[in-house]
All heavy atoms as TSV, in Angstrom:
chain	resi	resn	atom	element	x	y	z
A	1	MET	N	N	-63.489	62.557	181.153
A	1	MET	CA	C	-63.881	62.530	179.762
A	1	MET	C	C	-65.401	62.614	179.773
A	1	MET	O	O	-66.048	61.897	180.484
A	1	MET	CB	C	-63.347	61.339	179.002
A	1	MET	CG	C	-63.715	61.298	177.573
A	1	MET	SD	S	-62.829	60.060	176.542
A	1	MET	CE	C	-62.492	58.728	177.632
A	2	GLU	N	N	-65.903	63.425	178.844
A	2	GLU	CA	C	-67.372	63.656	178.701
A	2	GLU	C	C	-68.029	62.347	178.220
A	2	GLU	O	O	-67.456	61.610	177.373
A	2	GLU	CB	C	-67.573	64.766	177.708
A	2	GLU	CG	C	-69.034	65.110	177.454
A	2	GLU	CD	C	-69.125	66.203	176.411
A	2	GLU	OE1	O	-68.262	66.994	176.245
A	2	GLU	OE2	O	-70.161	66.186	175.707
A	3	ASN	N	N	-69.184	62.077	178.736
A	3	ASN	CA	C	-69.939	60.907	178.324
A	3	ASN	C	C	-70.431	61.076	176.874
A	3	ASN	O	O	-70.981	62.097	176.530
A	3	ASN	CB	C	-71.170	60.743	179.263
A	3	ASN	CG	C	-71.856	59.409	179.012
A	3	ASN	OD1	O	-71.324	58.441	178.510
A	3	ASN	ND2	N	-73.123	59.360	179.396
A	4	ASN	N	N	-70.174	60.110	176.026
A	4	ASN	CA	C	-70.474	60.115	174.614
A	4	ASN	C	C	-69.904	61.309	173.854
A	4	ASN	O	O	-70.504	61.828	172.896
A	4	ASN	CB	C	-72.003	60.032	174.391
A	4	ASN	CG	C	-72.328	59.843	172.926
A	4	ASN	OD1	O	-71.555	59.248	172.175
A	4	ASN	ND2	N	-73.467	60.340	172.500
A	5	CYS	N	N	-68.752	61.670	174.208
A	5	CYS	CA	C	-68.061	62.787	173.509
A	5	CYS	C	C	-67.869	62.433	172.048
A	5	CYS	O	O	-68.131	63.276	171.159
A	5	CYS	CB	C	-66.730	63.076	174.162
A	5	CYS	SG	S	-65.992	64.569	173.527
A	6	PHE	N	N	-67.446	61.219	171.757
A	6	PHE	CA	C	-67.221	60.768	170.399
A	6	PHE	C	C	-68.457	61.029	169.518
A	6	PHE	O	O	-68.380	61.635	168.468
A	6	PHE	CB	C	-66.759	59.337	170.366
A	6	PHE	CG	C	-66.559	58.842	168.914
A	6	PHE	CD1	C	-65.338	59.012	168.307
A	6	PHE	CD2	C	-67.613	58.289	168.170
A	6	PHE	CE1	C	-65.122	58.614	166.983
A	6	PHE	CE2	C	-67.411	57.900	166.878
A	6	PHE	CZ	C	-66.214	58.056	166.304
A	7	GLY	N	N	-69.568	60.527	169.966
A	7	GLY	CA	C	-70.810	60.628	169.177
A	7	GLY	C	C	-71.241	62.043	168.989
A	7	GLY	O	O	-71.644	62.445	167.915
A	8	LYS	N	N	-71.140	62.862	170.029
A	8	LYS	CA	C	-71.539	64.279	169.896
A	8	LYS	C	C	-70.646	65.044	168.946
A	8	LYS	O	O	-71.123	65.815	168.110
A	8	LYS	CB	C	-71.502	64.949	171.276
A	8	LYS	CG	C	-72.615	64.457	172.225
A	8	LYS	CD	C	-72.491	65.061	173.607
A	8	LYS	CE	C	-73.528	64.488	174.509
A	8	LYS	NZ	N	-73.410	64.996	175.928
A	9	ARG	N	N	-69.333	64.798	169.075
A	9	ARG	CA	C	-68.390	65.472	168.158
A	9	ARG	C	C	-68.499	64.988	166.734
A	9	ARG	O	O	-68.421	65.761	165.781
A	9	ARG	CB	C	-67.007	65.405	168.722
A	9	ARG	CG	C	-66.875	66.179	169.993
A	9	ARG	CD	C	-65.492	66.306	170.502
A	9	ARG	NE	N	-65.492	67.221	171.658
A	9	ARG	CZ	C	-64.363	67.572	172.317
A	9	ARG	NH1	N	-63.247	67.077	171.995
A	9	ARG	NH2	N	-64.480	68.381	173.331
A	10	LEU	N	N	-68.794	63.701	166.555
A	10	LEU	CA	C	-68.950	63.159	165.175
A	10	LEU	C	C	-70.169	63.844	164.513
A	10	LEU	O	O	-70.121	64.285	163.384
A	10	LEU	CB	C	-69.118	61.648	165.201
A	10	LEU	CG	C	-69.361	60.996	163.846
A	10	LEU	CD1	C	-68.191	61.233	162.915
A	10	LEU	CD2	C	-69.700	59.530	164.016
A	11	ARG	N	N	-71.269	64.004	165.341
A	11	ARG	CA	C	-72.459	64.605	164.768
A	11	ARG	C	C	-72.232	66.043	164.375
A	11	ARG	O	O	-72.640	66.482	163.327
A	11	ARG	CB	C	-73.595	64.465	165.819
A	11	ARG	CG	C	-74.893	65.057	165.307
A	11	ARG	CD	C	-76.032	64.802	166.337
A	11	ARG	NE	N	-77.285	65.154	165.767
A	11	ARG	CZ	C	-77.810	66.417	165.724
A	11	ARG	NH1	N	-77.154	67.450	166.253
A	11	ARG	NH2	N	-78.976	66.665	165.175
A	12	ILE	N	N	-71.516	66.763	165.310
A	12	ILE	CA	C	-71.170	68.177	164.992
A	12	ILE	C	C	-70.390	68.258	163.697
A	12	ILE	O	O	-70.679	69.100	162.799
A	12	ILE	CB	C	-70.437	68.802	166.189
A	12	ILE	CG1	C	-71.414	69.010	167.336
A	12	ILE	CG2	C	-69.810	70.126	165.791
A	12	ILE	CD1	C	-70.717	69.347	168.667
A	13	LEU	N	N	-69.339	67.438	163.565
A	13	LEU	CA	C	-68.520	67.444	162.388
A	13	LEU	C	C	-69.300	67.132	161.152
A	13	LEU	O	O	-69.148	67.731	160.044
A	13	LEU	CB	C	-67.333	66.496	162.533
A	13	LEU	CG	C	-66.291	66.853	163.597
A	13	LEU	CD1	C	-65.363	65.691	163.827
A	13	LEU	CD2	C	-65.491	68.070	163.106
A	14	ARG	N	N	-70.208	66.142	161.245
A	14	ARG	CA	C	-70.996	65.733	160.102
A	14	ARG	C	C	-71.943	66.902	159.696
A	14	ARG	O	O	-72.000	67.231	158.504
A	14	ARG	CB	C	-71.871	64.516	160.471
A	14	ARG	CG	C	-72.828	64.114	159.399
A	14	ARG	CD	C	-73.544	62.821	159.774
A	14	ARG	NE	N	-74.441	62.942	160.968
A	14	ARG	CZ	C	-75.648	63.533	160.963
A	14	ARG	NH1	N	-76.152	64.027	159.879
A	14	ARG	NH2	N	-76.350	63.573	162.067
A	15	LEU	N	N	-72.575	67.519	160.672
A	15	LEU	CA	C	-73.481	68.594	160.347
A	15	LEU	C	C	-72.752	69.824	159.834
A	15	LEU	O	O	-73.273	70.557	158.943
A	15	LEU	CB	C	-74.299	68.965	161.556
A	15	LEU	CG	C	-75.320	67.890	162.057
A	15	LEU	CD1	C	-75.997	68.249	163.337
A	15	LEU	CD2	C	-76.314	67.516	160.930
A	16	GLU	N	N	-71.527	70.118	160.314
A	16	GLU	CA	C	-70.732	71.186	159.786
A	16	GLU	C	C	-70.480	71.059	158.280
A	16	GLU	O	O	-70.325	72.017	157.543
A	16	GLU	CB	C	-69.395	71.343	160.503
A	16	GLU	CG	C	-69.578	71.925	161.911
A	16	GLU	CD	C	-68.205	71.962	162.646
A	16	GLU	OE1	O	-67.224	71.363	162.220
A	16	GLU	OE2	O	-68.202	72.601	163.722
A	17	ARG	N	N	-70.379	69.816	157.809
A	17	ARG	CA	C	-70.152	69.527	156.375
A	17	ARG	C	C	-71.463	69.310	155.642
A	17	ARG	O	O	-71.486	68.945	154.478
A	17	ARG	CB	C	-69.307	68.253	156.250
A	17	ARG	CG	C	-67.922	68.389	156.794
A	17	ARG	CD	C	-66.919	68.489	155.664
A	17	ARG	NE	N	-65.588	68.575	156.170
A	17	ARG	CZ	C	-64.613	67.810	155.858
A	17	ARG	NH1	N	-64.753	66.826	154.976
A	17	ARG	NH2	N	-63.395	67.965	156.356
A	18	ASN	N	N	-72.592	69.534	156.317
A	18	ASN	CA	C	-73.945	69.320	155.743
A	18	ASN	C	C	-74.109	67.947	155.149
A	18	ASN	O	O	-74.620	67.748	154.048
A	18	ASN	CB	C	-74.171	70.344	154.674
A	18	ASN	CG	C	-74.293	71.794	155.271
A	18	ASN	OD1	O	-74.969	72.010	156.263
A	18	ASN	ND2	N	-73.595	72.719	154.690
A	19	LEU	N	N	-73.618	66.937	155.908
A	19	LEU	CA	C	-73.747	65.546	155.465
A	19	LEU	C	C	-74.852	64.873	156.242
A	19	LEU	O	O	-75.060	65.080	157.463
A	19	LEU	CB	C	-72.439	64.795	155.719
A	19	LEU	CG	C	-71.270	65.193	154.894
A	19	LEU	CD1	C	-69.961	64.608	155.421
A	19	LEU	CD2	C	-71.492	64.887	153.434
A	20	THR	N	N	-75.600	63.945	155.575
A	20	THR	CA	C	-76.573	63.134	156.265
A	20	THR	C	C	-75.841	61.908	156.841
A	20	THR	O	O	-74.693	61.607	156.436
A	20	THR	CB	C	-77.662	62.602	155.259
A	20	THR	OG1	O	-77.058	61.792	154.273
A	20	THR	CG2	C	-78.413	63.834	154.634
A	21	GLN	N	N	-76.548	61.203	157.712
A	21	GLN	CA	C	-75.972	59.964	158.239
A	21	GLN	C	C	-75.747	58.958	157.064
A	21	GLN	O	O	-74.779	58.242	157.027
A	21	GLN	CB	C	-76.841	59.332	159.255
A	21	GLN	CG	C	-76.835	60.119	160.606
A	21	GLN	CD	C	-77.662	59.434	161.685
A	21	GLN	OE1	O	-78.536	58.643	161.384
A	21	GLN	NE2	N	-77.362	59.777	162.938
A	22	LYS	N	N	-76.673	58.951	156.105
A	22	LYS	CA	C	-76.493	58.078	154.971
A	22	LYS	C	C	-75.302	58.417	154.182
A	22	LYS	O	O	-74.543	57.455	153.749
A	22	LYS	CB	C	-77.756	58.159	154.064
A	22	LYS	CG	C	-77.701	57.212	152.879
A	22	LYS	CD	C	-78.950	57.367	152.010
A	22	LYS	CE	C	-78.846	56.423	150.819
A	22	LYS	NZ	N	-79.974	56.483	149.903
A	23	GLN	N	N	-75.058	59.689	153.899
A	23	GLN	CA	C	-73.838	60.050	153.166
A	23	GLN	C	C	-72.570	59.704	153.891
A	23	GLN	O	O	-71.655	59.191	153.267
A	23	GLN	CB	C	-73.906	61.605	152.878
A	23	GLN	CG	C	-74.950	62.025	151.891
A	23	GLN	CD	C	-75.115	63.497	151.879
A	23	GLN	OE1	O	-75.115	64.193	152.899
A	23	GLN	NE2	N	-75.286	64.044	150.664
A	24	LEU	N	N	-72.569	59.925	155.207
A	24	LEU	CA	C	-71.396	59.578	155.982
A	24	LEU	C	C	-71.189	58.033	156.004
A	24	LEU	O	O	-70.082	57.580	155.884
A	24	LEU	CB	C	-71.553	60.090	157.432
A	24	LEU	CG	C	-70.281	60.249	158.235
A	24	LEU	CD1	C	-69.338	61.303	157.562
A	24	LEU	CD2	C	-70.540	60.640	159.637
A	25	ALA	N	N	-72.273	57.282	156.081
A	25	ALA	CA	C	-72.143	55.796	156.011
A	25	ALA	C	C	-71.522	55.369	154.706
A	25	ALA	O	O	-70.697	54.501	154.706
A	25	ALA	CB	C	-73.521	55.200	156.194
A	26	GLU	N	N	-71.907	56.029	153.606
A	26	GLU	CA	C	-71.374	55.680	152.315
A	26	GLU	C	C	-69.867	56.009	152.246
A	26	GLU	O	O	-69.051	55.267	151.700
A	26	GLU	CB	C	-72.146	56.368	151.205
A	26	GLU	CG	C	-73.531	55.892	151.037
A	26	GLU	CD	C	-74.387	56.687	150.072
A	26	GLU	OE1	O	-73.898	57.726	149.570
A	26	GLU	OE2	O	-75.545	56.319	149.874
A	27	ILE	N	N	-69.504	57.187	152.790
A	27	ILE	CA	C	-68.054	57.593	152.814
A	27	ILE	C	C	-67.218	56.585	153.528
A	27	ILE	O	O	-66.119	56.240	153.105
A	27	ILE	CB	C	-67.973	59.001	153.405
A	27	ILE	CG1	C	-68.559	60.003	152.447
A	27	ILE	CG2	C	-66.510	59.311	153.691
A	27	ILE	CD1	C	-68.776	61.404	153.076
A	28	PHE	N	N	-67.752	56.095	154.668
A	28	PHE	CA	C	-66.912	55.175	155.512
A	28	PHE	C	C	-67.311	53.685	155.317
A	28	PHE	O	O	-66.883	52.858	156.090
A	28	PHE	CB	C	-67.037	55.602	156.993
A	28	PHE	CG	C	-66.437	56.917	157.227
A	28	PHE	CD1	C	-67.234	57.976	157.687
A	28	PHE	CD2	C	-65.099	57.205	156.928
A	28	PHE	CE1	C	-66.692	59.220	157.871
A	28	PHE	CE2	C	-64.533	58.417	157.139
A	28	PHE	CZ	C	-65.348	59.491	157.619
A	29	ASN	N	N	-68.070	53.447	154.234
A	29	ASN	CA	C	-68.416	52.051	153.901
A	29	ASN	C	C	-69.008	51.307	155.073
A	29	ASN	O	O	-68.578	50.208	155.403
A	29	ASN	CB	C	-67.167	51.358	153.346
A	29	ASN	CG	C	-67.559	50.064	152.610
A	29	ASN	OD1	O	-68.656	49.980	152.020
A	29	ASN	ND2	N	-66.674	49.094	152.664
A	30	THR	N	N	-70.017	51.909	155.654
A	30	THR	CA	C	-70.730	51.303	156.777
A	30	THR	C	C	-72.228	51.540	156.598
A	30	THR	O	O	-72.646	51.914	155.528
A	30	THR	CB	C	-70.182	51.818	158.110
A	30	THR	OG1	O	-70.675	51.040	159.175
A	30	THR	CG2	C	-70.515	53.270	158.365
A	31	THR	N	N	-72.958	51.288	157.652
A	31	THR	CA	C	-74.428	51.466	157.525
A	31	THR	C	C	-74.875	52.693	158.272
A	31	THR	O	O	-74.191	53.202	159.143
A	31	THR	CB	C	-75.119	50.218	158.181
A	31	THR	OG1	O	-74.853	50.219	159.590
A	31	THR	CG2	C	-74.680	48.871	157.524
A	32	VAL	N	N	-76.096	53.144	157.909
A	32	VAL	CA	C	-76.723	54.272	158.609
A	32	VAL	C	C	-76.918	53.909	160.074
A	32	VAL	O	O	-76.751	54.749	160.984
A	32	VAL	CB	C	-78.042	54.654	157.950
A	32	VAL	CG1	C	-78.787	55.680	158.750
A	32	VAL	CG2	C	-77.874	55.129	156.537
A	33	TRP	N	N	-77.215	52.655	160.353
A	33	TRP	CA	C	-77.409	52.169	161.734
A	33	TRP	C	C	-76.125	52.334	162.544
A	33	TRP	O	O	-76.161	52.698	163.729
A	33	TRP	CB	C	-77.956	50.757	161.801
A	33	TRP	CG	C	-79.283	50.710	161.186
A	33	TRP	CD1	C	-80.488	50.892	161.858
A	33	TRP	CD2	C	-79.637	50.396	159.816
A	33	TRP	NE1	N	-81.561	50.766	160.947
A	33	TRP	CE2	C	-81.024	50.460	159.707
A	33	TRP	CE3	C	-78.894	50.116	158.714
A	33	TRP	CZ2	C	-81.703	50.222	158.495
A	33	TRP	CZ3	C	-79.550	49.923	157.522
A	33	TRP	CH2	C	-80.936	49.913	157.450
A	34	SER	N	N	-75.005	52.086	161.941
A	34	SER	CA	C	-73.724	52.225	162.630
A	34	SER	C	C	-73.459	53.697	162.937
A	34	SER	O	O	-73.126	54.015	164.101
A	34	SER	CB	C	-72.584	51.673	161.754
A	34	SER	OG	O	-72.623	50.289	161.716
A	35	ILE	N	N	-73.703	54.583	161.974
A	35	ILE	CA	C	-73.439	56.013	162.213
A	35	ILE	C	C	-74.416	56.434	163.334
A	35	ILE	O	O	-73.973	57.168	164.262
A	35	ILE	CB	C	-73.754	56.828	160.931
A	35	ILE	CG1	C	-72.815	56.416	159.767
A	35	ILE	CG2	C	-73.620	58.344	161.238
A	35	ILE	CD1	C	-71.340	56.629	159.975
A	36	SER	N	N	-75.644	56.075	163.267
A	36	SER	CA	C	-76.575	56.422	164.323
A	36	SER	C	C	-76.139	55.888	165.708
A	36	SER	O	O	-76.186	56.668	166.676
A	36	SER	CB	C	-77.998	55.865	163.990
A	36	SER	OG	O	-78.918	56.185	165.031
A	37	ASP	N	N	-75.728	54.663	165.770
A	37	ASP	CA	C	-75.234	54.119	167.073
A	37	ASP	C	C	-74.038	54.848	167.516
A	37	ASP	O	O	-73.945	55.077	168.727
A	37	ASP	CB	C	-74.909	52.630	166.877
A	37	ASP	CG	C	-76.091	51.725	166.944
A	37	ASP	OD1	O	-77.188	52.151	167.350
A	37	ASP	OD2	O	-75.979	50.535	166.570
A	38	TRP	N	N	-73.131	55.251	166.655
A	38	TRP	CA	C	-71.933	56.017	167.099
A	38	TRP	C	C	-72.353	57.342	167.663
A	38	TRP	O	O	-71.930	57.754	168.744
A	38	TRP	CB	C	-70.963	56.241	165.951
A	38	TRP	CG	C	-70.436	55.013	165.314
A	38	TRP	CD1	C	-70.433	53.693	165.830
A	38	TRP	CD2	C	-69.824	54.873	164.024
A	38	TRP	NE1	N	-69.822	52.848	164.937
A	38	TRP	CE2	C	-69.458	53.530	163.824
A	38	TRP	CE3	C	-69.515	55.776	163.046
A	38	TRP	CZ2	C	-68.803	53.090	162.676
A	38	TRP	CZ3	C	-68.900	55.363	161.901
A	38	TRP	CH2	C	-68.539	54.020	161.701
A	39	GLU	N	N	-73.250	57.999	166.940
A	39	GLU	CA	C	-73.704	59.345	167.390
A	39	GLU	C	C	-74.486	59.308	168.713
A	39	GLU	O	O	-74.414	60.222	169.497
A	39	GLU	CB	C	-74.534	60.039	166.340
A	39	GLU	CG	C	-73.609	60.484	165.184
A	39	GLU	CD	C	-74.347	61.352	164.121
A	39	GLU	OE1	O	-75.584	61.572	164.248
A	39	GLU	OE2	O	-73.704	61.729	163.133
A	40	LEU	N	N	-75.207	58.234	168.908
A	40	LEU	CA	C	-76.020	58.069	170.148
A	40	LEU	C	C	-75.228	57.522	171.293
A	40	LEU	O	O	-75.626	57.469	172.415
A	40	LEU	CB	C	-77.183	57.182	169.864
A	40	LEU	CG	C	-78.276	57.722	168.949
A	40	LEU	CD1	C	-79.292	56.649	168.618
A	40	LEU	CD2	C	-78.921	58.954	169.545
A	41	GLY	N	N	-73.983	57.069	171.042
A	41	GLY	CA	C	-73.137	56.591	172.094
A	41	GLY	C	C	-73.424	55.097	172.351
A	41	GLY	O	O	-72.942	54.549	173.431
A	42	ASN	N	N	-74.132	54.397	171.485
A	42	ASN	CA	C	-74.405	53.003	171.692
A	42	ASN	C	C	-73.234	52.065	171.250
A	42	ASN	O	O	-73.202	50.909	171.589
A	42	ASN	CB	C	-75.694	52.613	170.957
A	42	ASN	CG	C	-76.869	53.290	171.487
A	42	ASN	OD1	O	-76.980	53.631	172.672
A	42	ASN	ND2	N	-77.862	53.598	170.626
A	43	ALA	N	N	-72.363	52.654	170.454
A	43	ALA	CA	C	-71.200	51.876	169.906
A	43	ALA	C	C	-70.152	52.857	169.468
A	43	ALA	O	O	-70.379	54.047	169.344
A	43	ALA	CB	C	-71.673	51.030	168.726
A	44	GLU	N	N	-68.924	52.361	169.280
A	44	GLU	CA	C	-67.826	53.142	168.747
A	44	GLU	C	C	-67.285	52.386	167.574
A	44	GLU	O	O	-67.234	51.132	167.572
A	44	GLU	CB	C	-66.767	53.453	169.778
A	44	GLU	CG	C	-67.228	54.380	170.859
A	44	GLU	CD	C	-66.147	54.692	171.920
A	44	GLU	OE1	O	-65.137	54.010	171.883
A	44	GLU	OE2	O	-66.414	55.568	172.746
A	45	PRO	N	N	-66.762	53.056	166.558
A	45	PRO	CA	C	-66.221	52.386	165.382
A	45	PRO	C	C	-64.870	51.702	165.701
A	45	PRO	O	O	-64.220	52.014	166.721
A	45	PRO	CB	C	-66.003	53.495	164.370
A	45	PRO	CG	C	-65.835	54.720	165.198
A	45	PRO	CD	C	-66.718	54.508	166.420
A	46	LYS	N	N	-64.473	50.763	164.858
A	46	LYS	CA	C	-63.192	50.165	164.991
A	46	LYS	C	C	-62.071	51.130	164.717
A	46	LYS	O	O	-62.330	52.185	164.075
A	46	LYS	CB	C	-63.067	48.965	163.996
A	46	LYS	CG	C	-64.016	47.823	164.335
A	46	LYS	CD	C	-63.841	46.687	163.416
A	46	LYS	CE	C	-64.780	45.613	163.790
A	46	LYS	NZ	N	-64.674	44.442	162.939
A	47	LEU	N	N	-60.897	50.851	165.153
A	47	LEU	CA	C	-59.778	51.798	165.047
A	47	LEU	C	C	-59.496	52.198	163.615
A	47	LEU	O	O	-59.227	53.404	163.355
A	47	LEU	CB	C	-58.523	51.157	165.661
A	47	LEU	CG	C	-57.266	52.028	165.712
A	47	LEU	CD1	C	-57.533	53.336	166.448
A	47	LEU	CD2	C	-56.095	51.268	166.293
A	48	ASP	N	N	-59.599	51.327	162.688
A	48	ASP	CA	C	-59.322	51.704	161.267
A	48	ASP	C	C	-60.328	52.715	160.783
A	48	ASP	O	O	-59.981	53.635	160.044
A	48	ASP	CB	C	-59.246	50.480	160.327
A	48	ASP	CG	C	-60.576	49.726	160.276
A	48	ASP	OD1	O	-61.239	49.605	161.341
A	48	ASP	OD2	O	-60.928	49.249	159.165
A	49	VAL	N	N	-61.589	52.667	161.249
A	49	VAL	CA	C	-62.553	53.658	160.853
A	49	VAL	C	C	-62.349	54.961	161.583
A	49	VAL	O	O	-62.502	56.037	160.954
A	49	VAL	CB	C	-64.018	53.094	161.149
A	49	VAL	CG1	C	-65.064	54.158	160.769
A	49	VAL	CG2	C	-64.269	51.814	160.368
A	50	VAL	N	N	-61.910	54.898	162.848
A	50	VAL	CA	C	-61.536	56.134	163.557
A	50	VAL	C	C	-60.462	56.889	162.787
A	50	VAL	O	O	-60.500	58.074	162.598
A	50	VAL	CB	C	-61.126	55.822	164.982
A	50	VAL	CG1	C	-60.599	57.115	165.657
A	50	VAL	CG2	C	-62.256	55.259	165.814
A	51	LYS	N	N	-59.455	56.130	162.302
A	51	LYS	CA	C	-58.380	56.747	161.485
A	51	LYS	C	C	-58.948	57.408	160.233
A	51	LYS	O	O	-58.541	58.526	159.883
A	51	LYS	CB	C	-57.329	55.689	161.091
A	51	LYS	CG	C	-56.505	55.252	162.262
A	51	LYS	CD	C	-55.536	54.163	161.833
A	51	LYS	CE	C	-54.748	53.613	162.917
A	51	LYS	NZ	N	-53.842	52.518	162.468
A	52	GLN	N	N	-59.869	56.808	159.591
A	52	GLN	CA	C	-60.482	57.351	158.377
A	52	GLN	C	C	-61.278	58.621	158.717
A	52	GLN	O	O	-61.248	59.595	157.964
A	52	GLN	CB	C	-61.466	56.334	157.744
A	52	GLN	CG	C	-60.796	55.139	157.105
A	52	GLN	CD	C	-61.816	54.125	156.646
A	52	GLN	OE1	O	-62.939	54.433	156.365
A	52	GLN	NE2	N	-61.423	52.874	156.575
A	53	ILE	N	N	-61.994	58.577	159.854
A	53	ILE	CA	C	-62.784	59.712	160.290
A	53	ILE	C	C	-61.850	60.916	160.597
A	53	ILE	O	O	-62.160	62.050	160.195
A	53	ILE	CB	C	-63.636	59.342	161.524
A	53	ILE	CG1	C	-64.720	58.361	161.147
A	53	ILE	CG2	C	-64.247	60.625	162.188
A	53	ILE	CD1	C	-65.481	57.731	162.261
A	54	THR	N	N	-60.741	60.651	161.300
A	54	THR	CA	C	-59.843	61.760	161.591
A	54	THR	C	C	-59.264	62.355	160.397
A	54	THR	O	O	-59.164	63.599	160.261
A	54	THR	CB	C	-58.723	61.336	162.563
A	54	THR	OG1	O	-57.947	60.296	161.898
A	54	THR	CG2	C	-59.236	60.801	163.880
A	55	LYS	N	N	-58.904	61.588	159.387
A	55	LYS	CA	C	-58.355	62.123	158.129
A	55	LYS	C	C	-59.362	62.887	157.357
A	55	LYS	O	O	-59.141	63.949	156.865
A	55	LYS	CB	C	-57.783	60.958	157.268
A	55	LYS	CG	C	-56.510	60.402	157.776
A	55	LYS	CD	C	-55.994	59.328	156.895
A	55	LYS	CE	C	-54.726	58.671	157.495
A	55	LYS	NZ	N	-54.257	57.561	156.727
A	56	PHE	N	N	-60.596	62.298	157.252
A	56	PHE	CA	C	-61.703	62.957	156.536
A	56	PHE	C	C	-62.033	64.338	157.108
A	56	PHE	O	O	-62.183	65.334	156.372
A	56	PHE	CB	C	-62.919	62.071	156.522
A	56	PHE	CG	C	-64.080	62.666	155.721
A	56	PHE	CD1	C	-64.097	62.592	154.358
A	56	PHE	CD2	C	-65.141	63.295	156.371
A	56	PHE	CE1	C	-65.159	63.144	153.641
A	56	PHE	CE2	C	-66.186	63.825	155.676
A	56	PHE	CZ	C	-66.209	63.759	154.286
A	57	PHE	N	N	-62.168	64.439	158.420
A	57	PHE	CA	C	-62.553	65.657	159.068
A	57	PHE	C	C	-61.393	66.574	159.521
A	57	PHE	O	O	-61.598	67.688	159.915
A	57	PHE	CB	C	-63.437	65.393	160.319
A	57	PHE	CG	C	-64.819	64.921	159.911
A	57	PHE	CD1	C	-65.228	63.629	160.203
A	57	PHE	CD2	C	-65.728	65.751	159.300
A	57	PHE	CE1	C	-66.477	63.202	159.862
A	57	PHE	CE2	C	-67.013	65.368	158.962
A	57	PHE	CZ	C	-67.393	64.039	159.260
A	58	GLY	N	N	-60.174	66.033	159.409
A	58	GLY	CA	C	-59.014	66.856	159.725
A	58	GLY	C	C	-58.890	67.129	161.251
A	58	GLY	O	O	-58.505	68.224	161.615
A	59	VAL	N	N	-59.252	66.131	162.071
A	59	VAL	CA	C	-59.173	66.280	163.500
A	59	VAL	C	C	-58.330	65.125	164.093
A	59	VAL	O	O	-58.130	64.152	163.389
A	59	VAL	CB	C	-60.554	66.310	164.198
A	59	VAL	CG1	C	-61.365	67.494	163.700
A	59	VAL	CG2	C	-61.360	65.032	163.902
A	60	LYS	N	N	-57.932	65.266	165.288
A	60	LYS	CA	C	-57.210	64.219	166.006
A	60	LYS	C	C	-58.176	63.285	166.694
A	60	LYS	O	O	-59.261	63.725	167.105
A	60	LYS	CB	C	-56.230	64.824	167.018
A	60	LYS	CG	C	-55.157	65.668	166.457
A	60	LYS	CD	C	-54.247	66.281	167.503
A	60	LYS	CE	C	-53.217	67.148	166.875
A	60	LYS	NZ	N	-52.319	67.719	167.917
A	61	ALA	N	N	-57.770	62.052	166.900
A	61	ALA	CA	C	-58.585	61.062	167.617
A	61	ALA	C	C	-58.810	61.573	169.049
A	61	ALA	O	O	-59.909	61.391	169.604
A	61	ALA	CB	C	-57.917	59.720	167.589
A	62	ASP	N	N	-57.810	62.206	169.600
A	62	ASP	CA	C	-57.984	62.811	170.961
A	62	ASP	C	C	-59.191	63.728	171.031
A	62	ASP	O	O	-59.843	63.764	172.015
A	62	ASP	CB	C	-56.721	63.507	171.413
A	62	ASP	CG	C	-55.544	62.596	171.732
A	62	ASP	OD1	O	-55.740	61.399	171.705
A	62	ASP	OD2	O	-54.447	63.110	172.001
A	63	TYR	N	N	-59.368	64.525	169.995
A	63	TYR	CA	C	-60.484	65.431	169.979
A	63	TYR	C	C	-61.774	64.651	169.902
A	63	TYR	O	O	-62.703	64.935	170.640
A	63	TYR	CB	C	-60.404	66.417	168.718
A	63	TYR	CG	C	-61.677	67.124	168.484
A	63	TYR	CD1	C	-62.024	68.208	169.296
A	63	TYR	CD2	C	-62.540	66.725	167.464
A	63	TYR	CE1	C	-63.212	68.901	169.136
A	63	TYR	CE2	C	-63.719	67.440	167.231
A	63	TYR	CZ	C	-64.065	68.492	168.083
A	63	TYR	OH	O	-65.260	69.115	167.906
A	64	LEU	N	N	-61.870	63.673	169.032
A	64	LEU	CA	C	-63.120	62.893	168.932
A	64	LEU	C	C	-63.498	62.228	170.223
A	64	LEU	O	O	-64.690	62.157	170.557
A	64	LEU	CB	C	-62.980	61.796	167.860
A	64	LEU	CG	C	-62.989	62.237	166.419
A	64	LEU	CD1	C	-62.701	61.089	165.483
A	64	LEU	CD2	C	-64.341	62.863	166.092
A	65	PHE	N	N	-62.528	61.798	171.025
A	65	PHE	CA	C	-62.806	61.086	172.264
A	65	PHE	C	C	-62.841	62.008	173.445
A	65	PHE	O	O	-62.920	61.562	174.575
A	65	PHE	CB	C	-61.857	59.895	172.440
A	65	PHE	CG	C	-62.144	58.819	171.500
A	65	PHE	CD1	C	-61.334	58.630	170.365
A	65	PHE	CD2	C	-63.185	57.915	171.660
A	65	PHE	CE1	C	-61.601	57.620	169.419
A	65	PHE	CE2	C	-63.456	56.882	170.772
A	65	PHE	CZ	C	-62.678	56.755	169.636
A	66	GLY	N	N	-62.713	63.283	173.241
A	66	GLY	CA	C	-62.832	64.257	174.307
A	66	GLY	C	C	-61.606	64.492	175.168
A	66	GLY	O	O	-61.682	65.069	176.223
A	67	ILE	N	N	-60.461	64.106	174.642
A	67	ILE	CA	C	-59.228	64.267	175.411
A	67	ILE	C	C	-58.651	65.669	175.216
A	67	ILE	O	O	-57.922	66.199	176.081
A	67	ILE	CB	C	-58.203	63.172	174.987
A	67	ILE	CG1	C	-58.782	61.812	175.346
A	67	ILE	CG2	C	-56.845	63.368	175.678
A	67	ILE	CD1	C	-58.038	60.624	174.753
A	68	CYS	N	N	-58.916	66.285	174.073
A	68	CYS	CA	C	-58.441	67.652	173.810
A	68	CYS	C	C	-59.427	68.341	172.901
A	68	CYS	O	O	-60.376	67.771	172.402
A	68	CYS	CB	C	-57.078	67.594	173.169
A	68	CYS	SG	S	-57.090	66.977	171.475
A	69	GLU	N	N	-59.188	69.640	172.731
A	69	GLU	CA	C	-59.987	70.447	171.769
A	69	GLU	C	C	-59.369	70.342	170.368
A	69	GLU	O	O	-58.266	69.885	170.241
A	69	GLU	CB	C	-60.052	71.925	172.235
A	69	GLU	CG	C	-60.745	72.072	173.537
A	69	GLU	CD	C	-62.202	71.566	173.572
A	69	GLU	OE1	O	-62.958	71.897	172.586
A	69	GLU	OE2	O	-62.575	70.885	174.515
A	70	LYS	N	N	-60.079	70.732	169.349
A	70	LYS	CA	C	-59.598	70.685	167.990
A	70	LYS	C	C	-58.210	71.185	167.937
A	70	LYS	O	O	-57.334	70.822	167.341
A	70	LYS	CB	C	-60.442	71.544	167.066
A	70	LYS	CG	C	-61.638	70.817	166.484
A	70	LYS	CD	C	-62.309	71.718	165.476
A	70	LYS	CE	C	-63.572	71.054	164.984
A	70	LYS	NZ	N	-64.278	71.843	164.046
């Protein structure tokens, strides 16, 4: 599995939707610092937030974590 695949893919998905980290933080009821930490690979969100992210972007958790392609 690619190092920090989750963060890189989250950033790509966010930018594809032309969202700022602040906007994404508001959507998932978290902080800009959390979004930044996730994208940099310093942390990963809790499972319930991962579920929200997959629904919002229409991707599988396996994709976010680098287990498969979209």
